[in-house]
RODREN-897493 format. One line per field, with one value per atom (N, C-alpha, C, O): atom name; x, y, z; residue number from 0. Coordinates in nm, 2 decimals, always signed. Layout:
N
site <- c(CA	...);
u <- c(X	...);
v <- c(Y	...);
w <- c(Z	...);
pos <- c(NUM	...);
//
This chain:
51
site <- c(N	CA	C	O	N	CA	C	O	N	CA	C	O	N	CA	C	O	N	CA	C	O	N	CA	C	O	N	CA	C	O	N	CA	C	O	N	CA	C	O	N	CA	C	O	N	CA	C	O	N	CA	C	O	N	CA	C	O	N	CA	C	O	N	CA	C	O	N	CA	C	O	N	CA	C	O	N	CA	C	O	N	CA	C	O	N	CA	C	O	N	CA	C	O	N	CA	C	O	N	CA	C	O	N	CA	C	O	N	CA	C	O	N	CA	C	O	N	CA	C	O	N	CA	C	O	N	CA	C	O	N	CA	C	O	N	CA	C	O	N	CA	C	O	N	CA	C	O	N	CA	C	O	N	CA	C	O	N	CA	C	O	N	CA	C	O	N	CA	C	O	N	CA	C	O	N	CA	C	O	N	CA	C	O	N	CA	C	O	N	CA	C	O	N	CA	C	O	N	CA	C	O	N	CA	C	O	N	CA	C	O	N	CA	C	O	N	CA	C	O	N	CA	C	O	N	CA	C	O);
u <- c(+0.13	+0.10	+0.14	+0.25	+0.02	+0.01	-0.03	-0.10	+0.00	+0.00	+0.11	+0.13	+0.17	+0.31	+0.28	+0.38	+0.17	+0.19	+0.16	+0.14	+0.16	+0.16	+0.30	+0.31	+0.37	+0.55	+0.59	+0.57	+0.65	+0.68	+0.66	+0.75	+0.53	+0.48	+0.48	+0.48	+0.49	+0.50	+0.63	+0.66	+0.73	+0.89	+0.89	+0.97	+0.85	+0.90	+0.78	+0.81	+0.70	+0.67	+0.76	+0.78	+0.83	+0.95	+1.08	+1.18	+1.10	+1.19	+1.21	+1.30	+1.02	+1.03	+1.06	+1.15	+0.93	+0.96	+1.05	+1.05	+1.21	+1.31	+1.39	+1.44	+1.37	+1.48	+1.43	+1.49	+1.30	+1.29	+1.18	+1.13	+1.15	+1.12	+0.98	+0.93	+0.89	+0.79	+0.68	+0.66	+0.59	+0.53	+0.43	+0.41	+0.33	+0.26	+0.11	+0.03	+0.10	-0.04	+0.03	-0.01	+0.10	+0.19	+0.18	+0.09	+0.23	+0.29	+0.16	+0.13	+0.07	-0.09	-0.16	-0.22	-0.17	-0.19	-0.14	-0.20	+0.03	+0.08	+0.04	+0.06	-0.01	-0.06	-0.16	-0.15	-0.29	-0.39	-0.42	-0.53	-0.35	-0.34	-0.26	-0.30	-0.14	-0.08	-0.19	-0.20	-0.27	-0.36	-0.50	-0.58	-0.53	-0.66	-0.58	-0.61	-0.49	-0.44	-0.41	-0.44	-0.35	-0.29	-0.43	-0.43	-0.56	-0.73	-0.74	-0.76	-0.74	-0.75	-0.78	-0.87	-0.62	-0.56	-0.57	-0.53	-0.63	-0.64	-0.77	-0.80	-0.89	-1.03	-1.01	-1.05	-0.97	-0.99	-1.02	-1.12	-0.82	-0.86	-0.96	-1.00	-1.01	-1.13	-1.25	-1.31	-1.31	-1.40	-1.42	-1.52	-1.29	-1.26	-1.25	-1.23	-1.28	-1.30	-1.41	-1.44	-1.48	-1.67	-1.73	-1.85	-1.63	-1.65	-1.67	-1.69);
v <- c(+0.48	+0.34	+0.20	+0.16	+0.16	-0.01	-0.10	-0.20	-0.08	-0.20	-0.29	-0.29	-0.36	-0.43	-0.46	-0.42	-0.55	-0.57	-0.45	-0.50	-0.32	-0.23	-0.12	-0.01	-0.20	-0.12	-0.10	+0.01	-0.22	-0.20	-0.12	-0.07	-0.10	-0.02	+0.15	+0.24	+0.13	+0.28	+0.35	+0.47	+0.23	+0.26	+0.24	+0.33	+0.17	+0.17	+0.30	+0.35	+0.32	+0.47	+0.59	+0.66	+0.60	+0.74	+0.67	+0.74	+0.58	+0.52	+0.58	+0.61	+0.57	+0.57	+0.79	+0.86	+0.85	+0.99	+1.07	+1.19	+0.98	+1.06	+1.05	+1.15	+0.91	+0.91	+0.88	+0.81	+0.96	+0.99	+1.13	+1.18	+1.16	+1.32	+1.31	+1.38	+1.21	+1.21	+1.30	+1.28	+1.42	+1.50	+1.45	+1.34	+1.48	+1.44	+1.38	+1.31	+1.45	+1.35	+1.25	+1.13	+1.27	+1.10	+1.00	+0.93	+1.01	+0.92	+0.88	+0.76	+1.01	+0.95	+0.84	+0.74	+0.84	+0.77	+0.60	+0.51	+0.61	+0.50	+0.42	+0.30	+0.52	+0.44	+0.39	+0.33	+0.41	+0.41	+0.32	+0.27	+0.29	+0.14	+0.03	-0.08	+0.06	-0.03	-0.09	-0.21	-0.01	-0.04	-0.07	-0.03	-0.10	-0.12	-0.30	-0.40	-0.32	-0.44	-0.51	-0.63	-0.49	-0.50	-0.61	-0.73	-0.53	-0.51	-0.62	-0.71	-0.67	-0.76	-0.90	-0.99	-0.86	-1.01	-1.07	-1.18	-1.00	-1.02	-1.08	-1.16	-1.01	-1.09	-1.21	-1.24	-1.33	-1.47	-1.54	-1.61	-1.45	-1.50	-1.43	-1.48	-1.34	-1.30	-1.35	-1.37	-1.39	-1.48	-1.64	-1.70	-1.67	-1.82	-1.84	-1.94	-1.71	-1.66	-1.71	-1.78	-1.63	-1.59	-1.47	-1.45	-1.38	-1.24	-1.19	-1.07);
w <- c(+1.46	+1.38	+1.46	+1.49	+1.49	+1.54	+1.48	+1.53	+1.33	+1.24	+1.18	+1.06	+1.28	+1.24	+1.11	+1.04	+1.02	+0.91	+0.78	+0.66	+0.80	+0.72	+0.71	+0.65	+0.79	+0.86	+0.73	+0.68	+0.66	+0.53	+0.40	+0.33	+0.37	+0.31	+0.33	+0.25	+0.46	+0.53	+0.54	+0.57	+0.51	+0.51	+0.40	+0.37	+0.25	+0.18	+0.10	+0.00	+0.16	+0.10	+0.08	-0.02	+0.24	+0.26	+0.17	+0.17	+0.10	+0.05	-0.11	-0.18	-0.13	-0.27	-0.27	-0.33	-0.18	-0.14	-0.18	-0.23	-0.12	-0.03	-0.24	-0.30	-0.28	-0.36	-0.52	-0.61	-0.52	-0.68	-0.68	-0.57	-0.81	-0.82	-0.86	-0.95	-0.77	-0.78	-0.72	-0.60	-0.81	-0.72	-0.66	-0.70	-0.56	-0.47	-0.48	-0.41	-0.64	-0.70	-0.80	-0.80	-0.84	-0.89	-0.71	-0.67	-0.69	-0.53	-0.50	-0.49	-0.46	-0.40	-0.52	-0.46	-0.68	-0.77	-0.72	-0.66	-0.76	-0.74	-0.61	-0.60	-0.50	-0.41	-0.38	-0.28	-0.45	-0.48	-0.57	-0.59	-0.61	-0.73	-0.66	-0.67	-0.59	-0.47	-0.38	-0.34	-0.35	-0.24	-0.32	-0.24	-0.40	-0.45	-0.49	-0.41	-0.59	-0.60	-0.52	-0.55	-0.35	-0.26	-0.21	-0.22	-0.15	-0.15	-0.22	-0.14	-0.35	-0.46	-0.43	-0.44	-0.38	-0.37	-0.25	-0.23	-0.15	-0.01	+0.03	+0.12	-0.10	-0.11	-0.09	+0.02	-0.17	-0.18	-0.03	+0.01	+0.08	+0.21	+0.27	+0.37	+0.25	+0.35	+0.35	+0.46	+0.21	+0.16	+0.23	+0.24	+0.26	+0.27	+0.47	+0.55	+0.49	+0.64	+0.70	+0.79	+0.61	+0.61	+0.61	+0.60	+0.63	+0.62	+0.53	+0.53);
pos <- c(0	0	0	0	1	1	1	1	2	2	2	2	3	3	3	3	4	4	4	4	5	5	5	5	6	6	6	6	7	7	7	7	8	8	8	8	9	9	9	9	10	10	10	10	11	11	11	11	12	12	12	12	13	13	13	13	14	14	14	14	15	15	15	15	16	16	16	16	17	17	17	17	18	18	18	18	19	19	19	19	20	20	20	20	21	21	21	21	22	22	22	22	23	23	23	23	24	24	24	24	25	25	25	25	26	26	26	26	27	27	27	27	28	28	28	28	29	29	29	29	30	30	30	30	31	31	31	31	32	32	32	32	33	33	33	33	34	34	34	34	35	35	35	35	36	36	36	36	37	37	37	37	38	38	38	38	39	39	39	39	40	40	40	40	41	41	41	41	42	42	42	42	43	43	43	43	44	44	44	44	45	45	45	45	46	46	46	46	47	47	47	47	48	48	48	48	49	49	49	49	50	50	50	50);
//
């Protein structure tokens, strides 16, 4: 992974996986919800740049 802006999410995912007893389906669901809100939060900024 060469995306330095995504590294905090990468390491946070490992930490959550290690210290919780959440199964893979639950962990994926949490990740999808976080990704959805992250993209929705970035959407106005993308529109401002004309993309």
